[in-house]
N, C-alpha and C positions, 0 to 999 in steps of 0.2 A: 292593391296588389297584395293578395294573401300569400302565405307561405306555399300552400298547394299550387297556386297559380305560378309562382315563381319557379317551382320545380318543374311543372309541366311545360312552361314556356322555355325554360332552360334547355330541356331535352329537344324541343323544336328548333331552338337556336343552333344547337350542336349539329342537329341533322341537316339543317339548311347549310351550315358552314361545310359540312362534309360533302353534301351534294355538289356545291360549287367547286370544291377542290377536285372532286372526282370528275367534273366536267372539263377540267383544264387539259390541254393537249398532252402535257408530260405524264398524265395518269393512265394514258392508254398504251396497250401493248401493240405489237405488230399483228396480232390476230383479231383485234377489235373489229367488229362489223357494225357499221353505222346504217341503220334503216332509214329513219327520218328523225328530224329534230325533236319531235315530241317523245318518241320512243327512247331516244338517247337520254333525254332529261329524266324520263320515268325510271329507266334503268339505273341512273346514278342515284335517284332518290330512293329507289328500292334498296340498292346496295348500301347506301349510307344509313337508312333506317334499320336495316337488318344488322349492321355493324353496331350502331349506337344502342340498339335494343338487344345486343348480344344474342341474336337469333341464329344466323348462319345460312338462311335461305338466300338463294341467288338465282336470278334469271339467266345469268351467263356463267361461264367457266372463268372464275376470277384469276386462276393461274395463267390464262392465255389472254383474256380480255384486257386486264390491267397490267401496266408496267410495274417495275420495282417500286416506283414512287407511288403509284396508285395502291399497291398492296401495303406500302408503309402507312399511307394515310388510313386505309382500312384498319390497320393494326392500332393506330392511335385513337381512332373512334371506338374500337372494341374496348380499349383500356378505359376511356372516358365513360363509356356506356356502362361498363361493368362496375366501376367505382361509384358511379352515380354522379349526376350534374353537381350537386352540393358538395360531395366529397372532393371531386376534381377542382371545384372552385376553392374549396378550403385549402387544398394543396398549394394552389397558386397564391392564396393569401398568406400562407405560412412562408412561402419563398420570398415574398416582398416585405414580410415582418409586420403585417397589419394585425391589429388586435381584434378580437371577436366580441361582437355585442350580443345582446340577448336574442335578437331576431335571427342572427347567424346560427346560434346554438339550437334554437327552436327548429330551424330548417334542417339542421344536421340530424337532430333527434328524429324528425319525421322521416328523413331519408334512410337513416340507419335502422329505424324501428326500434330504438332504445327506450327504456322506461324512465330515464332521468336525464338531467342536463349535466350532472357532474362527470368530469373526465371525458366529454365528448371529443374535445381536441386531441387529448392523449389517445383516444381510441382511433382517431384518423391517422396519427403517427404510427400506431401499431399496425394498421391496415396497410400502410405504405410498406412497412418492413416485411410484413407477411406476404404480400403480393410479390415483392422482389425475390424473397427467399424461395418460394415455391416455383416461380417462373424460371429463375435461374437454374434451380435443381432439374427442372424439366428440360431445359435447354441442354444441360450437360449429358443427361441420360439419352436424349434423342439424337445427339451428335453421333452416338455409336450405331444408330440405326441408319441415318441418312448420309453421313460422310462416306461410308464404303460404296454406296450406290451412286452418289452424285458429286463426290469431291468435297473439299473443305468449304469453299465459298458458297456454293449452292446448298450444300448440307447444313451449314451454319444458318442460312436464312430459313430454310425449311424447318429446322429445329426451333428457331426463335418464333416463327409464325405459328406453328402448331402448338408449342408450349403455352404461348399467350392465349390462344383460342381455347386450348384445353382447360387451363385453370379458370378462365373467364366464362367457361361454358358457352362459347360462341359457336364453334363448329365449322367455321370456314376452313376449307382445305385448298391447297394449291394444286391438288390432283383432280383430275376430271371425275374419277370414280370414288372420291373421298379417300378412305384408307383400305379399300378392298384388297389391294395388292399386298398389304401387310397383315392379312387376316391370321397368318400363322406365326407372326413375330411376337414372342412372349415379351420381349423388352418393351416394344412399342405399346402393346396392349396394356401391360401393367403400369407403365409410366403414365399414359393418358388417362386410364381409369383412376389412378391415384390423384392426378391433378384435378379431374372432373369431381371426384367425390369431396375433396377438401374445398374446392371452390363452391361446391353446392351446399356445404354444411353451414356456411356463414362465418364471418370474421369473428363474431363474438364467441361462437363455440370453439373455434381454433384457439383463440387467445385464452379462453377458460381451460382448455385441455393443456395448453402450454404451462399455465400458472400451476396447475395441479401436478404436472410431471416435474416442474422445478421444485416444488415443495417436497415431493417424494424423493427426489435425488439429493436434496439437502438434508434429508432425514429430520425434517421439522416435525415435531410431536403434534402440533396443531394442523391437522389436515384440513384442506379446503373441502367444503360440501358442494357437490355440483348443484347447479340451479335446476329448476323445473324445466326451463327452456332447453337446457343442455340434454337432460334426460329424454325429453320428448323428441327432440330433433335426432339424437344419435340412435335411439332404439327404432324409431319409425323409419329412418333411412336404412338401417340394417335390415329391417324386415322387408321393406320394399325391394331392396337389392337382391336379397336372397330369393324372395318369392318370384320376382321378375326373372331371375336367371333360370329357376326351375320351370316356370311356365314357358318361356321362350325355348329352352331346351326340349321341353316335352312336345310342343306343337310344331317345331321346325325340325325335329330329329330325323324325319324321313323325307324332308323336302330337298330334292336333288339340286335345287337352285340356291340353296342356302347352307345347310349344315350336313347333308347326307354324305358328301364327298370327303368330309374332313375326318381325322382320327378322333377317337373318343376324347382324349384330353383337349384337342383343338376345338371339338364341339362345345365342351364346357367353357373353355376360355372365350369363345366367340359369343356364347349365350350371355356370359358374364359381361362382356364389353357392351353388348346391345342393351342389357338391363341397366348398366351404368349410364350409357349415353342418352337414354330416354329421360334422364333426370335433367333435361334441358341442355344437353351438350351439343348434339347434332352430328357428331362423327358417326360413320358407319363402316363396318367391315364386311358386310353382306349387302346384296342388292335388296333394298327395302321394298321396291316394287314387286319383287318375286316372293315376298313372304306370304304365308297362308292368311286367310281371313281371320283365323283365330289369333295369329301372331300380330297382325295389325290392330286387332281389338285390344289385346294386351298392351301393346305399345301406346295406344291412344289413352288408356287409363293411366298408365305410368307418366306419360307426358303432361296430362291434365293436372295431376297431383303436383309434379314438378319438384323443385328444390325446397330449401328452407329460407325463412325470413333473414334479411341482412346478408344474403349471399349474392352471387353473380347470376343465379338462375331465376326461372320464372315459374309459372303455374299458380295454382291456388295455394300452394306451399304445404309442407308436410304437417305443420302445426295446425293448420286449418283442418285438414283431413282427420287428424287425431282427435281434435276437439269435437268434431261432428260425430265421429264414432262413439266417443265417450258419452255424448248427449243421447245417442240412440241406446246405448247400454243403460244409462241412468233411467230412461223412460221404460225400458223393459223390465228394470228391477223395481219400478215404482218409486224412485227417488225424486226429490224436487230440487237436488243440487248435483252438479257434475264434479266428479272427483277424478284426480289423476296423480298417482304416486303420493297419496294421502295428503293432497293439496286441493283446495276448492278453487274451481275455475270461475272467475268473475263473470257476471251476467253480460257485462259490456263486451267481453271477448267472445262470448257465445253469439251475441247478436252480430258482431263483426264477422265471425266465421260464416254464419248463415248468409249474411249480405255478400261476402266474397263469393261464395258458391253460386248464389242466385245471379249476381251480376255477371260472373264469368260465364255461366251457362247461357245467359241472354246474349252476350257478345259472340260466343261460338255459334249459337243458333242463327242470329241475324247475318253474320258473316258467311256462314255456310249457305244460307238461303240466297244471298245476293250472288255469290260466285255460281251457284247452281243455275240462277236465272240467266247470268251472263254467258255461261258456257255449259249448256245442257248436254253437249257431246261427252263430257267427262263423267266418269262413274262417281256415284255419291260417296262411296267409301274413300275414294282418292281425295275428293274435295274436303270431306270431313277430316281426314288425316292432316291434310295441308293446313287447314284452319286451326285445328288444335295445336299443331306444331308451331304455327305462327303466333298464336296467343300465348303459349306457354314458353315462347322464345326458345324452342328447341333447335329447329333447323333441319330435322329429318324430312325427307320427302319421298314419295313413291315415284318421282320423276316427272311430275307435271309442272313444276315451277316454271321451266323455260317456255312452256306452251300456254301460259296464262295470257289472256288479253289484257289491254291496258286497264279497262275498268276493274277487272279481277285483281290486277297488280295493285291498284289503288286500294281495294278492300283489304288485301293482305298487309299492305303498308299500315293502314289504320289499325288493323288487328294487332300487328306487332308493337305498334306504339302503345295501344291500350294495355297490352300485356306487360309491357315493361314499366310504365309508370304506375300501373295498378288501377283497377276499376273504381275503387273507392276514392283514391286520391284524385282521379280525373273528374269524378262526379262532384267532389268537394270543390275542385277548382272551377267548375261550371256554375254550380249553385251558390257557392260562397260559404264562408264559415257559419255554422248554425248559431242562431241567437238564443241566449239563455231565456228560459221562462220558468215562472213559479206556478204555472197552472197545472193542476192534476185532474185527470178525468176519471170517472167511475169505471170500475172493472166489471166485466160481463163475460160469461163463458159462451163458447160456441162448439159446434161439432167439428172435430179434426180427424182426418184419417178414414 
């Protein structure tokens, strides 16, 4: 049982437990429709997988199909899935006072994608504090949005549910149309985009920013230098958010079904929200199915890139995209080394970035092909959008999720799972840890490009 297999099987165990809990009678609401036993089981499996993989796709309206306890179970699955199986396990071990061995720290290191073993347990404690702080802040702000419309009790639950899903980049909503009815609400738009952005940056970036601000406020003469990871993550995210907003605003400006009926400030706010939510969040304030072909294409690209390593989001990650772009630039400049912020990128990271891109593309290609074979009546762009959304654990949909057949649902379930655990980690779990070798082979050139 290798570390990679422990992590992958751990996610499967949580999904299985969530499926069984969602099949219990107390999990269903009054509006639940039972078609047949197999469909009911697959629906519970789909919902549990989507929650654990913090995706947000659903074949049913979770606000009506599931009772309060069913929604509460979904919320717990989202929290466990966002933190990661090993992080959630570590929290339980901390509660019972168990000491951590080398294997536990190695598993945490691989889960959190950290470079060293030192301070791993302290990082988990910081993650807990960060999660509570951001989600509680989101709840307090969203109370001012939902309480006037639904009363205190229902408004409180709506605030908790959407705040947790926002920071964890899950995207589940208790409303049938997601958040379209709040498209003109500045408080809701700004609160959720803030939660989504910080949740997608990654815990290490948030903690590094906090330490930098603390040193600045304390007027310490020895200022902390930001790490290369922090610089790449923050600048790449900022670039993608701005470019995404401009592109969505431009291609949807005259679309009567999305932005045209809004005022100019509301158009900018809505385009900003959609640009942010494509970073694996899954909420939407406009009808995704009514977007133009250009808008769907832009959204596909943003979803595929996704969030940052160590965050609650999916996709190939911003660092992977940045490394690949720097590789291209180095090739065009005739350099044999890849530089970023006057730092040299190790060859192992370059190989890993290429592997992530190739592996992710293969998963999207195979999943899209299978769903196209199972349901030829659906349009290709709708299927591709659904698969990219599932793989990048986004949760946005053009509206075809509920009409997917059982085989197509199983394909989407597998795609969400692979997107959450990671292509490389899953392959490592299947193949096993590589065996060290001292054999070196001769080098030979070949034509490329």
